[in-house]
N, C-alpha and C positions, 0 to 999 in steps of 0.2 A: 639879597644879593650882599656880598662882601665889599668891604672898604677897598678892595683892591679893584673891584669892577668885576669880578668872578662872578658869573651867572650858572645857571642850571647846565648849560652846555659843559663849561668847564668843570662843575662838580662831577657830571657823569663823565667826563675824560679821565679825570683823577682817580675818582673811584674804580674805572674800568682798568686803567693801568696798573693800581695797584693789586686788583685782583688776579690780573693775569701774572705779574710779577710773582705774587705770592705762590700759585698754582704751579710756575715754572719752576721756583725752588724746591717745591715740594717734589715734583717728579724727577730733578737732578738729584736730589739728595736718597730718594728712595732707590734710584738706579745705582748708588754708590754703598747700598746697605746701612745708609746712616753714618757712615765714617768719612771724615774727609782729611786729607793730608795738609800738611802746613804750607805746601806750595799750593795745593788746590784752593785753602783756605784765603791765601793772600790774593790769588786772583779772583776768586769770588769777592773778595772784600774791594778790591780794584773796579770789578764790574758795578758794583753796588753803589760805589762813590761815581763812578762815570754817570749812572744814570740818574743821580741826585745833581750833578752838575748839568746833564743836560735838560732835565726840568729846568734848573735855575735859569738857563738860555732860554728856554720856550716861555718860561713867566715873564723875562725881562722883555723878550719881543712882544708877546701878546699883552701884559699887562702895564707895563713899564719898569724903569730902573728901581725906583723904590721899593714894589714889592718884591722886586728880583734880590736886590740886596738885603731885606727884612728876612726872605726866606734862606739865603745863604748862611746869614747871622745864626738865624733860628737853628738851621741844621748842624751848623758846627757846634753850637752849645748841645744839643740832643746826641750828637754822635760822641762827643766827648763825654757826656755823662754816662753814656750807655758802655762805655770801657768798664768803668768801675761796676755798672750794674750787672752787666753779663759776668764779671768776676764773681759776684757773689751768686749767679745761677752756677756758676763752677762749683762752689764752696757748697751747695746744695745737694748738687748731684753725687759730689763726692761722699758728703756727710751720710748720704743712704744709699750709697754702693752701687748707685746705678751702672749698669752694663753701658759700655760705649755704643752697641747697636740700637739701644734704647733711649739714649739721651735725644737725638733729634726729634723723636715723637714728642716728647714733653716740651722741648723747646718751641716745637710747632705751636702746641696748646698755649704755651706762655706767652709767644708773640701776639696771636688771636687775641687772647683775652688783654694783653697790652694795648692792641689798638684799639679795642671796644673799651676800655678803661679811659684811655686818653681821650676818645671822641666825646666820652660824657664828660670829663672834666674840662675839656677845650670847650665845648657850647655852654657849659653852664659856668665857667671861670670868664670866658669873654664877656658874656651877656652881663654876668655880675660887675665886672670892672666898668664896662660901658655903663652901666645904671646907675651903680655906686661908686663913684670915684674914689672915696675914701677908704675902700676896700684893697687898695694898692699898699696902703700901711701895713695891715697883718700878712698879705702875700710877700712883701717886702721882707718884714720879721722872718718869715718861714725861711726864706733865702738865706737872708743873714746867719742865721741860726745854723741852717746846713751847711752853709761854707766856713763857720768857725769850728763845728763838729769835724768836719774833713780836715782841717787844718790841724787840729790837735790829734789826728790819727793818721797825718799824711804819709806816715814811713811803717805804717802797719795795718793790719785788718781785723785788729781786735774788736772794734765795732760790729762788723759785719759777723764776725764768730759768734759774738755773745748773741746777735739778733736771731742766727739760725738756729743756736741751742735752745734759745728760748722757745722760737715755734716747735721745734721737734718735740721738746719736752712736754708740749701740751697735748701733742696729737697721739692717739691709740694706733701703735703700729702693729700689724702681725709679724712674728718672727720667719715664718714660713715663707720659702721662695713662692713668688705667685706668678712668673713670668712676666706677660704684658697687662695682666689684671690690675685695675685701680682699685678694687674692692675685693675681699675675701672674707669667709665666714670662719670664725675659730672660736671652740665650745660654746657654737651657737650662737655667737655675738659677730655683727658685722663690723669689719675692722678696715684700715686701710692696708694696702701692700706698701712696700718700700717706694714703689712707683707713683702710687697715690698719695702717699704723705709727700713726697719731693713735689709732686704738681700742685698742693695745697700751700707748699712753700712758697712755691714759685707765684702763685697767684696773689698771696698776701704780699710778697715783696714788689710785685708788680703795683700794687696798690700803694705801696708806700713809696717806690719810686715815682708814681704819677704825682704825688702831693708834692714832690720836689720838682721835678722836671717842667710841668705844665706851667706852673709860676713864673720858673725861670724864664720859658720862651714868651710867654703874655707880658714879660718885662720888655720884651723886643717889639711885640706887634699884638694886639688885638684880633686882628683880622682871621677870622678863623680858618679861611680858606690857607693861607699862609702857614698857620699855625698846626693845621693838621696835615700838610702836605710835609712839612719839614718833619714832624714826628714819624709821619708813616714811614718816609724814604729812611730816616735814621733806623727805625725798628725794622725794616726788612732786611737790613744787612748785619742783622745781629748773630744768626747762627753761624757762618762763616767767621765772624769776628770772636764768637765762642772758642773756636778751635784754636785762635791766635793768642787770647787774651791772658793767659796765665805767662807766657813769654814776653808778650809785650808790656804786661805790668811789672813785670822784673826789669824789663830794659830802660821803661819810662819811669825812673826814679822819682822824678818830680811830678808827676802826672798829678796825684792827689792836692798837692800844693797848687798845681794851675788849674784844677777844677774847683778850689777853695777860693783862688783870687777871682775866678770867673764867675761863680755863684754871688759873691759880695759884690762885684762890680754890679751885675743885673738887678743884684737886690737894691743897691743904691740908686741906681738909673731908674727903678721902678718907683720906690720910695719919694723920691725928689720930685719925680714926673707932676706931683700934684703942687709943686711949690715953683718950678723953674721950668714947667712945660718940658714936652717930649723930647729925647735926644733923637738925632737922626739915625736912619738906619746905618748910613755911610759911617758915621763914628762908632755905632755900635759895632759894626763890622770890623772896623779898622781896631777897635780894643781888645776885641775877641780873638781875632786873629792873630795879635801882637802876644797876647797872654799864653796861648797855646803854643805859639812858636818858641817862646821865650823858655816855656816849659820843656818843650821838646831838645832844644839846644842845649839847656842846662842837663837835662838828664844825658844826652850823648858825651856831655864833656865828665860828667860823673863817671860813665862808663869807662872812659879812656883812662882816667885818673886810675880806677880800680884795677884796670888791664897793665897799667903800668908799675903801679905798687906791689901786684902779686908776684911772688917769687918765681924764678925761670924754673920751669920743670928739669 
């Protein structure tokens, strides 16, 4: 049983809800031919956020205020990190010239693999932290290093582009168009198609993202039920977010700076927990919310200054 008091019934309900929502998302996307307008993506993103907030209310009512706050704080962290993660998916699909109608299929595979990887990392990570408290120090160092790296590249995507170039340079990719196939045969050798190479790159980045994001939410709570729920609801909203993210990243000029501050905060919180005790979910939620709000407001002010400084047409 989870520390929150979630038992088999709660786990079954959560798993069932996630499965139904994932199937619903697949059906809707297939009916649209795999393409979504900005308006449709915005409405879908609002829907997924609404679903997460509904779950927050349900957890608060069923399990208590502390698990509810821990879920909301974890969800905010994972949703914020997913903005930058999805932008990397966009770079990958552009790098391999994947057609718009094929992108949703690869994103679906990526989301499912991310769910599986996060589940494994969460179970292992939470069990390790509960059994060996000193592991909070290396976990915290991972978060601090990631935060510093994000801060260094807060206004560019050089690190992400180098990562994708490194992955693509090591893959054997066919030059022949292969439609929806992931593998093809060329000169008697089995090779990846562009879609297959993009999928491998997405899987590898899923793995890298799990290394960053799972310690971030475990810094808030080690309750596997809450951690898994926060990850799952954040990941379920990735696909509509994908269609908005390029515009969002351009508009949210201080997004990476806010994410860097957020990771440094949760890293310090996790590392210091061994010495000063755990920070309450209420404080974590307030600090995380404040960091994200400051990032959004600073970005809006920056955009306004840019518009005012632009010469009149």
